[in-house]
Backbone as CSV, one residue per row, in Angstrom:
resi,resn,N_x,N_y,N_z,CA_x,CA_y,CA_z,C_x,C_y,C_z
1,MET,-26.171,-30.992,-77.984,-26.870,-31.969,-78.546,-28.369,-31.930,-78.388
2,ILE,-28.573,-31.204,-77.525,-30.152,-30.845,-77.234,-30.781,-30.080,-78.439
3,HIS,-29.680,-28.802,-78.571,-29.815,-28.193,-79.695,-30.203,-28.620,-81.082
4,ALA,-29.255,-29.766,-81.149,-29.318,-30.356,-82.577,-30.569,-30.976,-82.689
5,GLU,-31.387,-31.587,-81.498,-32.679,-32.285,-81.756,-33.552,-31.312,-81.681
6,GLN,-33.186,-29.946,-82.068,-34.287,-29.081,-81.902,-35.050,-28.658,-80.571
7,PHE,-34.271,-28.955,-79.578,-35.067,-28.537,-77.940,-34.175,-27.471,-77.499
8,LEU,-35.059,-26.837,-76.451,-34.229,-25.942,-75.733,-34.668,-26.259,-74.345
9,HIS,-33.702,-26.098,-73.391,-33.791,-26.473,-71.805,-35.043,-25.480,-71.357
10,ARG,-34.348,-23.864,-71.466,-34.953,-22.959,-70.894,-34.794,-23.052,-69.479
11,ASP,-33.878,-23.767,-68.991,-33.935,-23.507,-67.297,-32.449,-23.639,-66.883
12,ILE,-31.507,-23.449,-67.660,-30.161,-23.539,-67.144,-29.765,-22.785,-65.991
13,ALA,-29.585,-23.016,-64.928,-29.241,-22.318,-63.584,-28.617,-23.175,-62.855
14,PRO,-27.917,-22.764,-61.900,-26.882,-23.434,-60.871,-27.500,-24.466,-59.940
15,ASP,-28.929,-24.244,-59.651,-29.627,-25.029,-58.812,-29.992,-26.117,-60.002
16,ASN,-29.820,-26.055,-61.072,-30.128,-27.524,-62.032,-28.804,-28.233,-62.554
17,ILE,-27.965,-27.921,-61.955,-26.581,-28.573,-62.329,-26.203,-29.167,-60.965
18,ILE,-25.708,-30.201,-61.284,-25.033,-31.057,-59.926,-23.545,-31.622,-60.339
19,ILE,-22.936,-31.416,-59.759,-21.425,-32.006,-59.896,-20.899,-33.293,-59.370
20,ARG,-20.629,-34.292,-59.923,-20.852,-35.441,-59.484,-19.170,-35.620,-58.886
21,PRO,-18.971,-36.983,-58.242,-17.958,-37.041,-57.642,-16.676,-36.933,-58.605
22,ASP,-16.621,-37.375,-59.772,-15.409,-36.866,-60.365,-15.154,-35.591,-61.066
23,GLY,-15.954,-34.715,-60.643,-16.061,-33.311,-60.919,-16.706,-32.933,-62.324
24,THR,-17.335,-33.733,-63.197,-18.027,-33.636,-64.209,-19.357,-32.982,-63.743
25,PRO,-19.725,-31.802,-64.445,-21.278,-31.193,-64.212,-22.377,-31.975,-65.012
26,VAL,-23.321,-32.215,-64.496,-24.491,-32.699,-65.333,-25.881,-31.715,-65.211
27,LEU,-26.520,-31.275,-66.056,-27.470,-30.390,-66.442,-28.847,-31.403,-65.991
28,LEU,-29.594,-31.090,-65.274,-30.982,-31.492,-64.774,-32.051,-30.842,-65.327
29,ASP,-33.198,-31.437,-64.732,-34.387,-30.563,-64.878,-34.792,-30.434,-66.413
30,PHE,-35.148,-31.244,-67.253,-36.151,-30.801,-68.513,-36.889,-30.461,-68.531
31,GLY,-37.739,-30.458,-67.318,-39.297,-29.904,-67.291,-39.787,-28.726,-67.764
32,ALA,-38.589,-27.812,-68.374,-39.052,-26.693,-68.812,-38.677,-26.972,-70.594
33,ALA,-38.302,-28.054,-70.790,-37.615,-28.003,-72.045,-38.743,-28.084,-73.186
34,ARG,-38.547,-27.510,-74.353,-39.625,-27.565,-75.444,-38.716,-27.641,-76.687
35,ARG,-39.677,-28.579,-77.768,-39.099,-28.580,-78.783,-39.650,-27.556,-79.686
36,ALA,-38.570,-26.305,-79.600,-38.952,-25.065,-79.904,-39.019,-24.690,-81.260
37,VAL,-37.966,-25.408,-81.898,-37.565,-25.252,-83.321,-39.024,-25.508,-84.134
38,ALA,-39.510,-26.943,-83.898,-40.663,-27.150,-84.610,-41.971,-26.821,-84.226
39,GLU,-41.872,-25.784,-83.373,-43.168,-25.266,-82.820,-42.929,-23.747,-82.507
40,ARG,-42.145,-23.026,-83.639,-41.816,-21.594,-83.260,-43.113,-20.745,-83.632
41,SER,-44.029,-21.402,-84.348,-45.301,-20.834,-84.425,-46.075,-20.990,-83.415
42,ARG,-46.014,-21.351,-82.570,-46.856,-21.644,-81.281,-46.481,-20.838,-79.922
43,ALA,-47.572,-21.054,-79.273,-47.106,-20.319,-77.856,-46.573,-21.114,-76.914
44,LEU,-45.395,-20.808,-76.109,-44.821,-21.655,-75.245,-44.981,-20.986,-73.814
45,THR,-45.030,-22.066,-72.837,-45.467,-21.637,-71.365,-44.161,-20.533,-70.979
46,GLY,-44.785,-19.493,-70.615,-43.502,-18.686,-69.917,-42.633,-19.252,-68.579
47,ILE,-41.424,-19.617,-69.046,-40.555,-20.361,-67.815,-39.494,-19.281,-67.733
48,VAL,-39.516,-18.677,-66.250,-38.286,-17.884,-65.933,-37.898,-17.852,-64.778
49,LYS,-36.697,-17.427,-64.832,-35.809,-17.559,-63.390,-35.141,-16.292,-63.309
50,ALA,-35.431,-15.391,-62.500,-34.936,-14.154,-62.268,-33.120,-14.248,-62.185
51,GLY,-32.457,-13.380,-63.330,-31.113,-13.564,-63.360,-30.385,-14.382,-64.317
52,TYR,-31.306,-15.443,-64.682,-30.774,-16.465,-65.715,-31.620,-16.524,-66.871
53,SER,-32.746,-16.089,-67.032,-33.733,-15.938,-68.253,-33.509,-14.950,-68.758
54,PRO,-33.624,-14.933,-70.438,-33.672,-13.813,-71.207,-34.479,-13.238,-71.038
55,HIS,-34.521,-11.829,-71.625,-36.110,-11.165,-71.665,-36.985,-11.835,-72.451
56,GLU,-36.582,-12.336,-74.032,-37.648,-13.057,-74.840,-38.509,-14.068,-74.019
57,GLN,-37.813,-14.734,-72.908,-38.213,-15.784,-72.325,-39.717,-15.167,-71.363
58,TYR,-39.571,-14.373,-71.262,-40.551,-13.815,-70.313,-41.900,-13.757,-71.327
59,ALA,-41.794,-13.960,-72.577,-42.938,-13.653,-73.432,-43.600,-15.113,-73.622
60,THR,-44.819,-15.169,-74.061,-45.248,-16.703,-74.361,-45.133,-16.967,-76.024
61,ASP,-44.792,-15.686,-76.653,-44.640,-15.856,-77.662,-43.048,-16.529,-78.399
62,SER,-42.956,-17.495,-78.858,-41.456,-18.314,-78.976,-40.885,-17.913,-79.918
63,ARG,-41.253,-16.674,-80.855,-40.503,-16.751,-82.189,-39.041,-16.037,-81.900
64,MET,-38.952,-15.472,-80.673,-37.558,-14.753,-80.539,-36.797,-15.787,-79.637
65,GLN,-37.146,-16.871,-79.250,-36.477,-18.010,-78.525,-35.466,-18.715,-79.356
66,GLY,-34.631,-19.316,-78.881,-33.790,-20.224,-79.836,-32.439,-20.515,-78.775
67,PRO,-31.663,-20.933,-79.606,-30.327,-21.712,-78.784,-29.576,-20.421,-77.662
68,TRP,-29.759,-19.269,-78.560,-29.111,-17.991,-77.721,-29.761,-17.871,-76.455
69,SER,-30.956,-18.401,-76.239,-31.562,-18.030,-75.011,-31.020,-18.880,-73.887
70,ASP,-30.772,-20.216,-74.276,-30.001,-21.129,-73.215,-28.786,-20.309,-73.110
71,ILE,-28.301,-19.875,-74.380,-26.717,-19.534,-74.060,-26.773,-18.252,-73.061
72,TYR,-27.814,-17.660,-72.914,-27.758,-16.335,-71.936,-27.868,-17.023,-70.418
73,ALA,-29.017,-18.057,-70.398,-28.745,-18.822,-68.970,-27.416,-19.365,-68.828
74,LEU,-26.688,-19.991,-69.779,-25.454,-20.485,-69.456,-24.389,-19.123,-68.915
75,GLY,-24.726,-17.960,-69.881,-23.645,-17.093,-69.433,-24.013,-16.718,-67.986
76,GLY,-25.348,-16.597,-67.400,-25.741,-16.417,-66.407,-25.156,-17.115,-65.206
77,THR,-24.909,-18.172,-65.367,-24.633,-19.344,-64.515,-23.077,-19.116,-64.573
78,LEU,-22.327,-18.667,-65.633,-20.818,-18.727,-65.394,-20.706,-17.262,-64.512
79,TYR,-21.557,-16.312,-64.838,-21.344,-14.881,-64.218,-21.501,-15.018,-62.609
80,ARG,-22.357,-16.183,-62.506,-22.884,-16.323,-60.980,-21.504,-17.051,-60.312
81,ALA,-20.960,-17.592,-61.101,-19.579,-18.235,-60.609,-18.615,-17.461,-60.471
82,ILE,-18.376,-16.533,-61.205,-17.415,-15.668,-61.457,-17.587,-14.482,-60.532
83,ALA,-18.696,-13.954,-60.168,-19.175,-12.539,-59.578,-19.689,-13.127,-57.735
84,GLY,-20.152,-14.434,-57.724,-20.875,-14.507,-56.606,-22.024,-14.228,-56.219
85,ASN,-22.573,-13.833,-57.043,-24.316,-13.297,-57.189,-24.489,-13.596,-58.720
86,ALA,-25.902,-13.548,-58.818,-26.415,-13.799,-60.321,-26.584,-12.375,-60.717
87,PRO,-26.737,-12.357,-62.214,-26.742,-11.227,-62.995,-28.067,-10.383,-62.719
88,GLU,-28.032,-9.154,-63.080,-29.283,-8.323,-62.953,-30.647,-8.926,-63.659
89,GLU,-31.679,-8.954,-63.092,-33.181,-9.415,-63.992,-32.931,-8.924,-65.446
90,ALA,-33.002,-9.733,-66.404,-33.149,-9.323,-67.746,-33.902,-8.119,-67.985
91,THR,-35.192,-8.224,-67.206,-36.335,-6.938,-67.802,-35.780,-5.754,-67.154
92,LEU,-34.797,-5.699,-66.341,-34.482,-4.520,-65.441,-32.920,-3.932,-66.588
93,ARG,-32.683,-4.525,-67.409,-31.482,-4.151,-68.025,-31.774,-3.546,-69.598
94,ILE,-33.100,-3.819,-69.795,-33.365,-3.148,-71.072,-32.876,-1.891,-71.385
95,ALA,-33.710,-0.968,-70.531,-33.395,0.495,-70.557,-31.951,0.988,-70.239
96,ASP,-31.641,1.102,-68.807,-30.510,1.387,-68.481,-29.576,0.412,-67.754
97,ASP,-28.680,-0.369,-68.587,-28.105,-1.681,-67.776,-27.170,-1.268,-66.738
98,PRO,-27.912,-1.900,-65.167,-27.035,-1.562,-64.354,-25.781,-2.607,-63.843
99,MET,-25.761,-3.598,-64.541,-24.960,-4.849,-64.480,-23.638,-4.565,-64.638
100,ILE,-22.669,-5.112,-63.962,-21.095,-4.743,-63.935,-20.687,-5.933,-64.973
101,PRO,-20.130,-5.733,-65.878,-19.651,-6.717,-66.582,-18.799,-7.852,-66.186
102,ALA,-19.194,-9.145,-66.437,-18.091,-10.190,-65.945,-16.311,-9.808,-66.291
103,SER,-16.350,-8.877,-67.409,-14.748,-8.549,-67.954,-14.340,-7.531,-66.783
104,LYS,-15.100,-7.139,-65.872,-14.738,-6.084,-64.791,-14.585,-6.956,-63.739
105,LEU,-15.462,-7.572,-63.359,-15.286,-8.390,-62.075,-14.471,-9.466,-61.606
106,GLY,-14.069,-9.927,-63.074,-13.170,-11.348,-63.047,-11.865,-10.893,-63.729
107,ARG,-11.320,-9.875,-63.552,-10.325,-9.548,-64.524,-9.100,-10.123,-63.961
108,ASP,-9.092,-10.280,-62.243,-8.033,-10.744,-61.837,-7.908,-12.067,-61.587
109,GLY,-8.776,-12.871,-62.059,-8.726,-14.291,-61.931,-9.130,-15.131,-63.201
110,TYR,-9.304,-14.577,-64.406,-9.828,-15.182,-65.005,-9.260,-14.514,-66.881
111,ARG,-9.299,-15.393,-67.782,-8.933,-14.979,-68.969,-9.467,-13.885,-69.544
112,PRO,-9.239,-13.030,-70.085,-9.695,-11.718,-70.800,-10.820,-12.400,-71.742
113,GLY,-10.410,-13.039,-72.415,-11.102,-13.834,-73.632,-12.472,-14.498,-73.218
114,PHE,-12.257,-15.011,-71.984,-13.145,-15.766,-71.530,-14.098,-15.110,-70.889
115,LEU,-14.021,-14.096,-70.413,-14.905,-13.373,-69.460,-15.740,-12.342,-70.608
116,SER,-15.119,-12.180,-71.932,-15.775,-11.380,-72.807,-16.725,-12.427,-73.436
117,ALA,-16.513,-13.446,-73.511,-17.443,-14.694,-74.033,-18.786,-14.709,-73.157
118,VAL,-18.394,-14.488,-71.770,-19.514,-14.547,-70.803,-20.385,-13.283,-71.008
119,ASP,-19.916,-12.264,-71.227,-20.335,-10.970,-71.305,-21.323,-11.033,-72.776
120,ALA,-20.621,-11.698,-73.396,-21.307,-11.944,-74.780,-22.453,-12.653,-74.830
121,CYS,-22.519,-13.622,-73.946,-23.636,-14.587,-73.614,-24.872,-13.887,-73.022
122,LEU,-24.520,-12.646,-72.281,-25.695,-12.061,-71.638,-25.971,-10.551,-72.194
123,ARG,-25.764,-10.736,-73.694,-26.332,-9.430,-74.283,-27.710,-9.389,-73.864
124,VAL,-28.261,-8.305,-73.915,-29.530,-8.550,-73.775,-30.272,-8.409,-75.111
125,LYS,-29.809,-7.947,-76.062,-30.556,-8.311,-77.297,-30.220,-9.440,-78.040
126,HIS,-31.205,-10.453,-78.226,-30.587,-11.743,-78.586,-30.095,-12.087,-80.009
127,THR,-29.802,-11.052,-80.621,-29.477,-11.033,-82.137,-27.941,-10.504,-81.969
128,GLN,-27.603,-10.254,-80.382,-26.248,-9.860,-80.078,-25.356,-10.995,-79.636
129,ARG,-25.945,-11.989,-79.156,-25.256,-12.810,-78.486,-24.823,-14.201,-79.639
130,PRO,-23.759,-14.690,-78.957,-23.611,-16.189,-80.009,-25.093,-16.831,-80.493
131,GLN,-24.990,-17.366,-81.518,-26.437,-17.889,-81.925,-26.490,-19.333,-81.946
132,SER,-25.109,-19.801,-81.666,-25.303,-21.131,-81.433,-23.852,-21.783,-80.566
133,ILE,-23.441,-22.976,-79.826,-22.600,-23.195,-79.199,-21.416,-23.351,-79.941
134,ALA,-21.508,-23.523,-81.368,-20.560,-23.670,-82.326,-19.656,-22.182,-82.313
135,GLN,-20.563,-21.616,-81.905,-19.998,-19.989,-82.088,-19.565,-19.728,-80.671
136,LEU,-20.035,-20.232,-79.664,-19.797,-19.751,-78.116,-18.513,-20.622,-77.812
137,ARG,-18.330,-21.854,-78.248,-16.883,-22.729,-77.816,-15.682,-22.122,-77.763
138,PRO,-15.260,-21.527,-79.293,-13.994,-21.167,-79.279,-14.055,-19.863,-78.611
139,MET,-15.236,-19.048,-78.161,-14.913,-17.833,-77.504,-14.572,-18.057,-75.997
140,LEU,-15.338,-19.004,-75.491,-14.762,-19.276,-74.000,-13.579,-20.338,-73.880
141,LEU,-13.396,-20.965,-74.812,-12.050,-21.700,-74.721,-10.770,-21.202,-75.382
142,GLY,-10.872,-19.991,-76.029,-9.838,-19.240,-76.234,-9.138,-19.985,-77.552
143,MET,-10.224,-20.510,-78.321,-9.618,-21.170,-79.358,-9.973,-19.947,-80.769
144,GLN,-9.004,-20.416,-81.563,-9.046,-19.484,-82.986,-10.462,-19.278,-83.585
145,THR,-10.893,-18.025,-83.460,-12.531,-18.050,-84.113,-12.208,-17.197,-85.501
146,SER,-13.522,-17.447,-86.161,-13.447,-16.846,-87.922,-14.726,-16.099,-87.839
147,GLY,-14.602,-14.652,-88.020,-15.662,-13.890,-88.210,-16.321,-13.175,-86.995
148,VAL,-15.662,-13.673,-85.814,-16.527,-12.936,-84.606,-15.450,-12.178,-84.161
149,GLN,-15.940,-10.833,-84.051,-15.458,-9.602,-83.454,-16.229,-9.169,-82.376
150,LEU,-15.199,-8.638,-81.436,-16.096,-8.201,-79.884,-15.708,-6.694,-79.939
151,GLU,-16.281,-5.927,-79.898,-15.678,-4.346,-79.462,-16.338,-4.095,-78.017
152,THR,-15.426,-3.896,-77.310,-15.806,-3.531,-75.855,-15.958,-1.985,-75.506
153,SER,-16.694,-1.790,-74.805,-17.117,-0.133,-74.267,-16.898,-0.004,-72.777
154,SER,-16.791,1.024,-72.091,-16.756,1.105,-70.732,-17.780,0.230,-70.073
155,LYS,-19.134,-0.038,-70.500,-19.948,-0.733,-69.815,-20.036,-2.093,-70.058
156,SER,-20.093,-2.292,-71.563,-19.862,-3.833,-71.994,-19.541,-3.873,-73.468
157,SER,-19.309,-5.061,-73.699,-19.060,-5.310,-74.934,-20.108,-5.405,-76.007
158,THR,-19.903,-5.490,-77.178,-21.103,-5.626,-77.972,-20.717,-6.783,-79.011
159,LEU,-21.357,-7.526,-79.562,-21.333,-8.621,-80.465,-21.803,-8.507,-81.899
160,ASP,-21.457,-8.599,-82.836,-21.941,-8.359,-84.085,-22.024,-9.458,-84.959
161,LEU,-23.096,-10.317,-84.798,-22.957,-11.844,-85.449,-24.256,-11.944,-86.318
162,PRO,-23.710,-12.487,-87.699,-24.617,-12.799,-88.456,-25.421,-13.922,-88.085
163,LYS,-26.828,-13.822,-88.441,-27.792,-15.100,-87.546,-27.585,-16.108,-88.618
164,ARG,-27.295,-17.273,-88.066,-27.151,-18.703,-88.589,-28.544,-19.160,-89.059
165,PRO,-28.283,-20.129,-89.966,-29.563,-20.813,-90.226,-29.662,-21.749,-89.291
166,TRP,-31.151,-22.386,-88.974,-31.264,-23.396,-87.642,-30.411,-24.769,-88.199
167,SER,-30.160,-25.010,-89.466,-29.335,-26.286,-89.770,-28.061,-26.040,-89.352
168,ALA,-27.434,-25.028,-89.213,-26.229,-24.817,-88.351,-26.024,-25.260,-86.816
169,ILE,-27.234,-25.108,-86.448,-27.191,-25.614,-84.739,-26.638,-27.078,-84.696
170,ALA,-27.121,-27.945,-85.542,-26.768,-29.074,-85.592,-24.977,-29.478,-85.461
171,ALA,-24.308,-28.482,-85.993,-23.098,-28.522,-85.755,-22.345,-28.408,-84.359
172,GLY,-23.455,-27.711,-83.606,-22.843,-27.041,-82.253,-22.963,-28.512,-81.220
173,ALA,-21.913,-28.478,-80.392,-21.931,-29.520,-79.207,-22.402,-28.749,-78.081
174,VAL,-22.800,-29.339,-77.020,-22.918,-28.558,-75.710,-21.722,-28.207,-74.932
175,VAL,-21.303,-27.091,-74.407,-20.406,-26.807,-73.778,-20.360,-27.403,-72.355
176,LEU,-21.462,-27.389,-71.719,-21.783,-28.249,-70.273,-21.158,-29.862,-70.462
177,VAL,-20.055,-30.372,-69.929,-19.574,-31.438,-70.133,-20.699,-32.672,-69.683
178,GLY,-20.891,-33.589,-70.383,-21.687,-34.785,-70.052,-23.172,-34.290,-69.873
179,LEU,-23.489,-33.333,-70.763,-25.041,-33.044,-70.787,-25.821,-34.012,-70.775
180,ALA,-26.044,-34.662,-72.064,-27.106,-35.844,-72.290,-26.524,-36.717,-71.889
181,HIS,-25.536,-37.309,-72.223,-24.688,-38.668,-71.766,-24.874,-38.772,-70.257
182,GLY,-24.262,-37.713,-69.714,-24.337,-37.605,-68.135,-25.305,-37.793,-67.381
183,LEU,-26.497,-37.130,-68.099,-27.887,-37.212,-67.437,-28.446,-38.431,-67.625
184,LEU,-28.327,-38.988,-68.725,-28.643,-40.544,-68.694,-27.715,-41.531,-68.009
185,ASP,-26.380,-41.598,-67.518,-25.719,-42.042,-66.820,-26.156,-42.036,-65.336
186,TYR,-26.521,-40.620,-65.239,-26.799,-40.473,-63.344,-28.316,-41.071,-63.378
187,ALA,-29.100,-41.048,-64.359,-30.368,-41.636,-64.258,-30.365,-43.219,-63.962
188,GLY,-29.594,-43.677,-64.888,-29.009,-45.262,-64.695,-28.617,-45.647,-63.327
189,ARG,-27.817,-44.725,-62.874,-26.970,-45.020,-61.695,-28.023,-44.862,-60.455
190,ASN,-28.617,-43.756,-60.669,-29.704,-43.400,-59.432,-30.765,-44.381,-59.169
191,GLU,-31.267,-45.266,-60.591,-32.064,-46.154,-60.703,-31.807,-47.319,-60.033
192,GLU,-30.282,-47.815,-60.355,-29.852,-48.865,-59.731,-29.218,-48.854,-58.105
193,ARG,-29.146,-47.536,-57.690,-29.202,-47.096,-56.324,-30.425,-47.322,-55.488
194,ILE,-31.358,-47.127,-56.085,-32.895,-47.146,-55.418,-33.223,-48.571,-55.391
195,ALA,-33.050,-49.062,-56.414,-33.067,-50.731,-56.501,-32.438,-51.550,-55.337
196,LYS,-31.088,-51.226,-55.300,-30.226,-51.537,-54.323,-30.859,-51.263,-52.750
197,GLU,-31.140,-50.241,-52.773,-31.744,-49.941,-51.297,-33.187,-50.325,-50.893
198,GLN,-34.249,-50.508,-52.267,-35.386,-51.367,-51.835,-35.240,-52.734,-51.656
199,HIS,-34.035,-53.587,-52.209,-33.702,-54.771,-51.863,-33.102,-54.871,-50.534
200,ALA,-32.254,-54.272,-50.214,-31.824,-54.122,-48.758,-32.725,-53.899,-47.893
201,ALA,-33.711,-52.895,-48.015,-34.921,-52.676,-46.918,-35.489,-53.783,-46.688
202,ALA,-36.049,-54.538,-47.865,-36.704,-55.663,-47.778,-36.087,-57.008,-47.195
203,VAL,-34.979,-57.044,-47.714,-34.100,-58.102,-46.711,-34.216,-57.850,-45.268
204,ALA,-33.847,-56.592,-45.085,-34.086,-56.346,-43.313,-34.959,-56.524,-42.531
205,LYS,-36.412,-56.045,-43.561,-37.645,-56.218,-43.062,-38.148,-57.766,-42.912
206,ALA,-37.420,-58.664,-43.796,-37.765,-60.098,-43.675,-37.026,-60.386,-42.467
207,ARG,-35.875,-60.054,-42.395,-35.016,-60.723,-41.349,-35.585,-60.431,-39.979
208,SER,-35.928,-59.197,-39.726,-36.454,-58.517,-38.452,-37.936,-59.412,-38.135
209,GLU,-38.561,-59.589,-39.164,-39.830,-60.324,-39.058,-39.724,-61.708,-38.649
210,GLN,-38.524,-62.600,-39.080,-37.947,-63.672,-38.844,-38.005,-63.919,-37.297
211,GLU,-36.993,-62.756,-37.054,-36.630,-62.702,-35.680,-37.588,-62.614,-34.528
212,ARG,-38.637,-61.635,-35.007,-39.936,-61.759,-34.301,-40.586,-63.003,-34.039
213,LEU,-40.712,-63.644,-35.035,-41.543,-65.039,-34.949,-40.677,-66.155,-34.365
214,ASP,-39.186,-65.933,-34.230,-38.463,-66.920,-33.646,-38.620,-66.513,-32.032
215,ARG,-38.583,-65.015,-31.970,-38.923,-64.938,-30.206,-39.932,-65.397,-29.823
216,GLN,-41.022,-65.028,-30.716,-42.658,-65.601,-30.425,-42.407,-66.961,-30.001
217,GLU,-41.864,-67.802,-30.865,-42.080,-69.291,-30.867,-41.012,-69.665,-29.750
218,ALA,-40.147,-68.964,-29.223,-39.335,-69.497,-28.165,-40.041,-69.044,-26.626
219,GLU,-40.557,-67.941,-26.954,-41.633,-67.692,-25.624,-42.864,-68.534,-25.412
220,THR,-43.628,-68.795,-26.716,-44.510,-69.895,-26.667,-44.033,-71.300,-25.962
221,ARG,-42.963,-71.963,-26.466,-42.132,-72.853,-25.783,-41.810,-72.813,-24.435
222,ARG,-41.040,-71.716,-23.877,-40.969,-71.741,-22.673,-42.363,-71.595,-21.669
223,LYS,-43.209,-71.176,-21.965,-44.806,-70.802,-21.021,-45.214,-72.168,-20.988
224,GLN,-45.003,-73.225,-22.240,-45.605,-74.298,-22.460,-44.705,-75.429,-21.226
225,GLN,-43.610,-75.278,-21.378,-42.688,-76.270,-20.409,-43.109,-75.522,-18.987
226,GLU,-43.004,-74.378,-18.796,-43.327,-73.757,-17.374,-44.906,-74.473,-17.013
227,GLN,-45.990,-74.457,-17.821,-47.170,-75.008,-17.675,-46.898,-76.703,-17.289
228,ALA,-46.287,-77.228,-18.203,-45.937,-78.649,-17.897,-45.147,-78.749,-16.922
229,ALA,-44.379,-78.068,-16.037,-43.580,-78.249,-14.803,-44.398,-78.054,-13.689
230,ALA,-45.256,-77.229,-14.100,-46.482,-76.781,-12.685,-47.503,-77.844,-12.705
231,ASN,-47.841,-78.529,-13.783,-48.861,-79.656,-13.652,-48.124,-81.142,-12.972
232,ARG,-46.890,-81.105,-12.937,-46.435,-82.068,-12.390,-46.171,-82.170,-11.110
């Protein structure tokens, strides 16, 4: 949904995802988001998070950044859930990739197709990753795909995908459940909760102040009565 609006999140990572009581994940912290498609000729502030940011995000030149950059970070987040640790930092994987593929680490507990999709998200070269969520979704969910072929090797699989035009991105929906609507819903609920807490605090403060005044008035009456009795 955000890619369709020509935005990139650029900071997808476990610490920016909360799980609501109903089990749905919500992606937070759009502080690093940029309208990247409209500003592809401009420099972007370098926002990186070791293990989750692709190598093209380490540069301020935005021309190599696109939905595939967020897809890398999503792959890193899924890898963390599978492996128990973050992927190797992208800059350390360029020459001699030491990272063990998810297809090896998770083969006892996950579908092979799902693990291959995670590995595809984490390709070092951005042109070898899925170029949109529309391409990634069927790979992750085990749906029928058209024209997407994975070739596996002893270290990792490679993905040969044609680059899609930017207009095709609008057809992709976000894999994370409740991304935009969930964020707005969370913000609304949070604002309502804060308002209720503030109201309750104001009521408690007013009640406390009234009780103090009542005690003060009672003490004043008591002293007046004692004084009147002494004067008799």
